[in-house]
C-alpha positions as CSV (number, residue, x, y, z in Angstrom):
1,X,-32.1,28.0,-6.8
2,X,-35.4,26.5,-8.2
3,X,-38.5,29.0,-7.9
4,X,-40.4,28.9,-4.3
5,X,-42.9,26.0,-4.7
6,X,-41.1,24.3,-7.9
7,X,-40.2,20.5,-7.3
8,X,-36.7,19.5,-8.8
9,X,-36.6,16.5,-10.8
10,X,-33.6,14.7,-12.1
11,X,-34.2,12.0,-15.1
12,X,-32.2,8.9,-15.3
13,X,-31.1,8.2,-19.0
14,X,-31.8,9.8,-22.5
15,X,-32.7,7.0,-24.9
16,X,-35.9,7.3,-26.6
17,X,-38.1,7.4,-23.2
18,X,-36.1,10.1,-22.3
19,X,-35.6,12.4,-24.9
20,X,-39.0,11.9,-26.5
21,X,-41.2,11.4,-23.8
22,X,-39.9,12.3,-20.4
23,X,-37.6,15.6,-20.7
24,X,-40.1,17.6,-23.5
25,X,-42.9,16.7,-20.9
26,X,-41.4,17.7,-17.3
27,X,-40.2,20.8,-18.9
28,X,-43.7,22.0,-20.4
29,X,-44.9,21.4,-16.7
30,X,-45.5,24.2,-14.0
31,X,-44.1,23.3,-10.7
32,X,-41.6,21.0,-12.2
33,X,-38.0,21.9,-13.2
34,X,-35.6,19.2,-15.3
35,X,-32.6,20.3,-13.1
36,X,-30.0,17.1,-13.9
37,X,-30.1,14.4,-17.1
38,X,-27.9,11.3,-15.9
39,X,-26.3,10.4,-19.5
40,X,-23.3,9.4,-20.8
41,X,-24.8,11.6,-24.1
42,X,-23.9,14.7,-22.5
43,X,-23.6,16.5,-25.7
44,X,-26.9,15.8,-27.0
45,X,-28.8,17.2,-23.8
46,X,-26.9,20.5,-24.4
47,X,-28.0,20.3,-27.8
48,X,-31.9,19.9,-26.8
49,X,-32.2,21.0,-23.6
50,X,-29.3,23.8,-22.8
51,X,-30.6,24.8,-19.5
52,X,-30.3,21.4,-17.8
53,X,-27.1,20.1,-16.2
54,X,-26.1,16.5,-17.6
55,X,-24.4,14.3,-15.2
56,X,-22.4,10.9,-15.4
57,X,-22.9,9.7,-12.0
58,X,-26.3,8.7,-10.4
59,X,-25.1,8.8,-7.4
60,X,-24.3,12.5,-7.5
61,X,-28.3,13.5,-7.9
62,X,-29.2,10.8,-5.1
63,X,-27.1,13.1,-2.8
64,X,-28.6,16.0,-4.1
65,X,-31.1,17.4,-1.3
66,X,-32.5,19.9,-3.9
67,X,-33.9,17.0,-5.9
68,X,-37.4,15.8,-5.0
69,X,-38.1,13.3,-7.9
70,X,-36.1,11.0,-9.8
71,X,-37.6,9.7,-12.8
72,X,-36.2,6.3,-14.6
73,X,-36.0,5.8,-17.7
74,X,-33.1,3.6,-17.7
75,X,-33.4,-0.3,-19.8
76,X,-35.8,-2.6,-17.8
77,X,-33.3,-5.0,-15.9
78,X,-32.2,-1.1,-13.9
79,X,-35.4,-0.5,-12.6
80,X,-35.6,-2.1,-9.5
81,X,-31.7,-1.3,-8.4
82,X,-32.3,2.4,-9.4
83,X,-35.9,2.7,-7.8
84,X,-34.7,1.4,-4.7
85,X,-31.6,3.4,-4.3
86,X,-33.7,6.6,-5.0
87,X,-36.0,5.5,-2.4
88,X,-33.2,4.8,0.6
89,X,-32.1,8.5,0.0
90,X,-35.6,9.8,0.5
91,X,-36.7,10.7,-3.4
92,X,-40.2,10.3,-5.2
93,X,-39.9,8.2,-7.9
94,X,-41.6,7.8,-11.5
95,X,-40.8,5.0,-13.7
96,X,-40.8,4.3,-17.7
97,X,-43.0,1.5,-18.2
98,X,-42.3,-1.6,-17.7
99,X,-42.7,-1.4,-13.8
100,X,-39.9,-3.8,-13.6
101,X,-39.0,-7.3,-15.4
102,X,-40.6,-9.2,-13.2
103,X,-43.8,-9.0,-10.2
104,X,-41.7,-9.7,-7.4
105,X,-39.1,-6.8,-8.0
106,X,-42.3,-4.6,-8.7
107,X,-43.5,-5.7,-5.6
108,X,-40.6,-5.0,-3.8
109,X,-40.2,-1.5,-4.9
110,X,-43.9,-1.0,-4.1
111,X,-43.2,-2.0,-0.7
112,X,-39.9,0.0,0.1
113,X,-41.7,3.0,-1.4
114,X,-44.6,2.7,1.0
115,X,-42.7,2.0,4.5
116,X,-40.4,5.2,3.3
117,X,-43.4,7.4,2.6
118,X,-42.3,8.5,-0.9
119,X,-44.5,8.6,-4.2
120,X,-44.2,6.3,-6.9
121,X,-46.0,6.6,-9.8
122,X,-45.2,4.4,-13.0
123,X,-45.6,6.2,-16.4
124,X,-48.6,4.3,-18.2
125,X,-48.6,7.9,-20.5
126,X,-51.1,5.7,-23.0
127,X,-54.0,6.5,-20.6
128,X,-53.6,9.9,-22.7
129,X,-53.9,9.0,-25.7
130,X,-55.9,10.2,-28.2
131,X,-57.3,7.5,-29.3
132,X,-58.2,5.7,-25.9
133,X,-59.3,9.3,-24.4
134,X,-61.7,8.7,-27.2
135,X,-63.0,5.3,-26.4
136,X,-63.0,6.2,-22.9
137,X,-65.7,8.9,-23.4
138,X,-67.9,6.3,-25.4
139,X,-67.6,3.6,-23.1
140,X,-68.0,6.2,-19.8
141,X,-71.2,7.9,-21.8
142,X,-72.8,4.5,-23.0
143,X,-73.1,5.3,-26.8
144,X,-71.7,1.7,-27.4
145,X,-73.8,0.0,-25.0
146,X,-72.6,-2.8,-23.0
147,X,-69.1,-3.9,-24.3
148,X,-69.3,-7.8,-25.1
149,X,-65.6,-7.6,-27.4
150,X,-62.7,-5.3,-27.3
151,X,-59.8,-5.7,-29.5
152,X,-56.8,-3.5,-29.0
153,X,-54.0,-3.9,-31.4
154,X,-50.4,-2.3,-31.5
155,X,-49.3,-3.6,-34.6
156,X,-45.5,-2.8,-37.1
157,X,-43.8,-3.9,-40.1
158,X,-40.5,-4.3,-38.8
159,X,-38.6,-7.1,-40.4
160,X,-35.6,-6.6,-39.1
161,X,-33.9,-8.7,-36.2
162,X,-33.8,-5.7,-33.3
163,X,-30.2,-5.3,-31.9
164,X,-31.2,-2.7,-28.9
165,X,-32.0,-3.9,-25.5
166,X,-35.7,-3.6,-26.3
167,X,-35.3,-6.2,-29.0
168,X,-33.7,-8.8,-26.4
169,X,-36.8,-8.5,-23.6
170,X,-37.7,-11.8,-22.5
171,X,-41.1,-11.6,-24.0
172,X,-40.5,-9.7,-26.3
173,X,-43.6,-7.6,-27.8
174,X,-45.6,-8.8,-24.6
175,X,-43.1,-7.3,-22.1
176,X,-42.6,-4.0,-24.4
177,X,-46.2,-3.2,-25.7
178,X,-48.1,-5.3,-23.5
179,X,-48.3,-3.1,-20.6
180,X,-49.8,-0.1,-22.9
181,X,-52.6,-2.1,-24.0
182,X,-53.2,-4.0,-20.5
183,X,-53.3,-0.9,-18.1
184,X,-55.8,0.8,-20.9
185,X,-58.0,-2.1,-20.3
186,X,-58.0,-1.9,-16.6
187,X,-58.8,1.5,-16.7
188,X,-62.1,0.4,-18.2
189,X,-62.8,-2.9,-17.1
190,X,-60.6,-3.6,-14.2
191,X,-59.1,-7.3,-13.2
192,X,-60.1,-9.9,-15.8
193,X,-61.2,-13.7,-14.5
194,X,-58.0,-14.9,-16.7
195,X,-55.7,-14.7,-19.3
196,X,-54.6,-16.9,-22.5
197,X,-51.7,-16.0,-24.2
198,X,-49.7,-16.9,-27.0
199,X,-46.4,-15.6,-27.9
200,X,-44.2,-16.7,-31.0
201,X,-40.9,-16.0,-32.8
202,X,-42.1,-15.5,-36.2
203,X,-39.5,-13.6,-37.8
204,X,-36.7,-16.1,-39.1
205,X,-33.7,-15.9,-36.5
206,X,-35.4,-13.8,-34.1
207,X,-34.4,-14.0,-30.8
208,X,-37.4,-12.4,-28.6
209,X,-41.1,-13.1,-29.2
210,X,-42.2,-10.2,-31.7
211,X,-46.0,-11.5,-32.0
212,X,-48.3,-11.7,-28.9
213,X,-52.1,-12.5,-28.8
214,X,-53.4,-12.6,-25.3
215,X,-57.4,-12.9,-24.3
216,X,-58.5,-11.7,-21.2
217,X,-61.7,-13.3,-20.2
218,X,-64.6,-11.0,-18.5
219,X,-67.7,-12.4,-17.4
220,X,-69.9,-10.8,-19.9
221,X,-67.1,-9.7,-22.4
222,X,-64.0,-11.2,-24.0
223,X,-60.6,-8.7,-24.3
224,X,-58.2,-9.5,-27.2
225,X,-54.9,-8.0,-27.4
226,X,-52.2,-7.9,-30.5
227,X,-48.9,-7.0,-31.0
228,X,-46.8,-8.0,-34.0
229,X,-43.8,-6.5,-35.9
230,X,-44.8,-8.8,-38.9
231,X,-47.6,-6.8,-40.6
232,X,-47.5,-4.9,-43.7
233,X,-51.0,-3.8,-43.2
234,X,-50.9,-2.7,-39.3
235,X,-53.0,0.4,-39.3
236,X,-56.0,-1.2,-37.3
237,X,-56.0,0.1,-33.4
238,X,-59.1,-0.2,-31.6
239,X,-62.3,-2.4,-33.2
240,X,-64.8,-2.6,-30.3
241,X,-67.9,-3.9,-30.0
242,X,-71.1,-3.1,-27.8
243,X,-74.9,-3.7,-27.2
244,X,-75.5,-0.3,-29.2
245,X,-72.8,0.2,-31.5
246,X,-69.3,-0.5,-32.7
247,X,-66.4,1.3,-32.7
248,X,-63.6,1.3,-35.7
249,X,-60.1,3.5,-35.2
250,X,-57.1,3.1,-37.5
251,X,-54.3,4.9,-37.0
252,X,-52.2,5.6,-33.3
253,X,-51.8,8.5,-31.6
254,X,-49.4,11.2,-32.6
255,X,-47.9,12.7,-29.7
256,X,-44.8,10.2,-30.0
257,X,-43.8,10.8,-33.7
258,X,-44.8,14.7,-33.1
259,X,-42.1,14.8,-29.9
260,X,-39.5,13.2,-32.5
261,X,-40.1,15.9,-35.1
262,X,-39.3,18.3,-32.6
263,X,-42.9,19.5,-31.2
264,X,-43.5,20.2,-27.9
265,X,-46.9,20.2,-26.2
266,X,-47.3,24.0,-26.0
267,X,-47.9,23.6,-29.8
268,X,-51.4,24.1,-30.5
269,X,-51.0,20.7,-33.0
270,X,-49.8,18.6,-30.1
271,X,-52.1,15.2,-29.7
272,X,-54.4,16.1,-32.2
273,X,-55.0,13.4,-34.3
274,X,-56.2,13.7,-37.8
275,X,-57.6,10.4,-38.2
276,X,-61.6,10.0,-37.0
277,X,-62.5,7.0,-35.5
278,X,-65.7,5.5,-36.8
279,X,-69.0,4.8,-34.7
280,X,-71.3,2.0,-36.6
281,X,-74.8,1.1,-35.8
282,X,-77.0,-1.7,-37.3
283,X,-80.7,-1.2,-37.2
284,X,-83.6,-3.7,-36.4
285,X,-83.9,-4.1,-39.9
286,X,-80.1,-4.9,-40.7
287,X,-79.4,-1.4,-42.1
288,X,-75.6,-0.5,-41.0
289,X,-75.1,3.3,-40.6
290,X,-71.7,4.7,-39.7
291,X,-70.9,8.0,-38.3
292,X,-67.0,9.9,-37.9
293,X,-66.2,10.4,-34.0
294,X,-63.6,13.2,-33.9
295,X,-60.6,12.6,-32.0
296,X,-59.9,13.8,-28.7
297,X,-57.0,15.5,-27.8
298,X,-54.2,13.5,-26.5
299,X,-52.7,14.7,-23.5
300,X,-49.3,13.2,-22.1
301,X,-48.6,16.5,-20.1
302,X,-51.6,15.4,-17.8
303,X,-48.9,12.7,-16.3
304,X,-46.4,15.4,-15.3
305,X,-48.9,17.5,-14.2
306,X,-50.7,15.0,-11.5
307,X,-46.9,14.4,-10.3
308,X,-46.5,18.2,-9.9
309,X,-49.9,18.0,-8.1
310,X,-48.7,15.2,-6.1
311,X,-45.8,16.3,-4.6
312,X,-47.3,19.6,-3.6
313,X,-50.2,17.0,-1.8
314,X,-52.8,18.5,-3.6
315,X,-53.5,15.0,-5.3
316,X,-52.8,11.6,-5.3
317,X,-50.4,10.3,-8.2
318,X,-51.9,10.0,-11.8
319,X,-50.9,6.0,-12.1
320,X,-50.8,4.4,-8.4
321,X,-48.4,1.8,-7.4
322,X,-51.3,-1.1,-6.9
323,X,-52.4,0.0,-10.6
324,X,-49.0,-0.8,-11.7
325,X,-48.8,-3.9,-9.9
326,X,-52.2,-4.7,-11.7
327,X,-50.6,-4.7,-14.6
328,X,-47.4,-6.7,-13.7
329,X,-50.0,-9.2,-12.6
330,X,-51.5,-9.7,-16.0
331,X,-48.1,-9.6,-17.9
332,X,-46.7,-12.6,-15.4
333,X,-49.9,-14.5,-16.0
334,X,-49.5,-14.3,-19.5
335,X,-46.1,-15.4,-19.3
336,X,-47.3,-18.4,-17.4
337,X,-50.0,-19.1,-20.3
338,X,-47.9,-19.3,-22.6
339,X,-45.5,-21.5,-20.9
340,X,-48.3,-23.8,-19.5
341,X,-50.3,-23.5,-23.0
342,X,-53.3,-23.2,-21.0
343,X,-55.6,-20.6,-19.5
344,X,-54.1,-19.0,-16.3
345,X,-56.7,-17.8,-13.7
346,X,-56.4,-14.7,-12.1
347,X,-55.8,-14.2,-8.5
348,X,-57.8,-10.9,-8.0
349,X,-60.9,-9.6,-10.2
350,X,-62.7,-6.6,-9.8
351,X,-64.6,-5.9,-13.4
């Protein structure tokens, strides 16, 4: 039996998301007990998490009254089916991003959870990237002034044609990586007025978009989101320009690679990014000054600490359904912009 006050969690799926993100984070969080993993990879579960019970049938954890939280780390096309089943069974739900394949499905899940009174949160873990936490601090403390240009990259060099289900998403990298970058922008600036997006297949023989570039329109700023799998030089992460200074950052948050290498969140080096960003200022005389900005420690564990608090009724969920729906609205509008080759206005604007 779980310790009093501990919430039992069932993880569904044990691919990259389940193995490198959810399982290590859940097992490192006080107040949560990872009791079951639904997967056909039982041997991998027993090797990596011997205290966790592998099961092959999703219905088994839905029928278990001791399980209070279901975490969905399944392929996108299963999110709606699995989430609705969990809500119907009275379980609280965490869904790995993207929320669902379509905005309509995401809205249905959100509405069902609201009516059932179950907690629902979407795993937008990159709110707790080292580089984004650092940038957010610079923005919120006014060190950059008013942001006028914001450029966010998630580029790679993957010249081969991918064969995984992730590589066959309808909108390719926009559906895969776009939610990460969009969510970060919404945290900083709220909803934009409009979006203009270009998705493309640049690899010969490719089947899904391996390039995406989107411009989000705000009254006094422009935001550019860039995702590519064809860049040899793919080090740039942020280039942000304000009325007081600019911030430039190379390299990406280390937590995913650390987890793949076997490091756990308990390790003192977890989340430490060795590559500082640069704060760049130009004086009235045209002289440029640059200084290093040490990176704040990345902390994906904050998401599940937040869920533990929410399950105990002590705090709201770390990422609300409405916040995740706003992400989905922008992803859907980007798809529409690409199809129509025009700027698409967003229904609501907060920033």
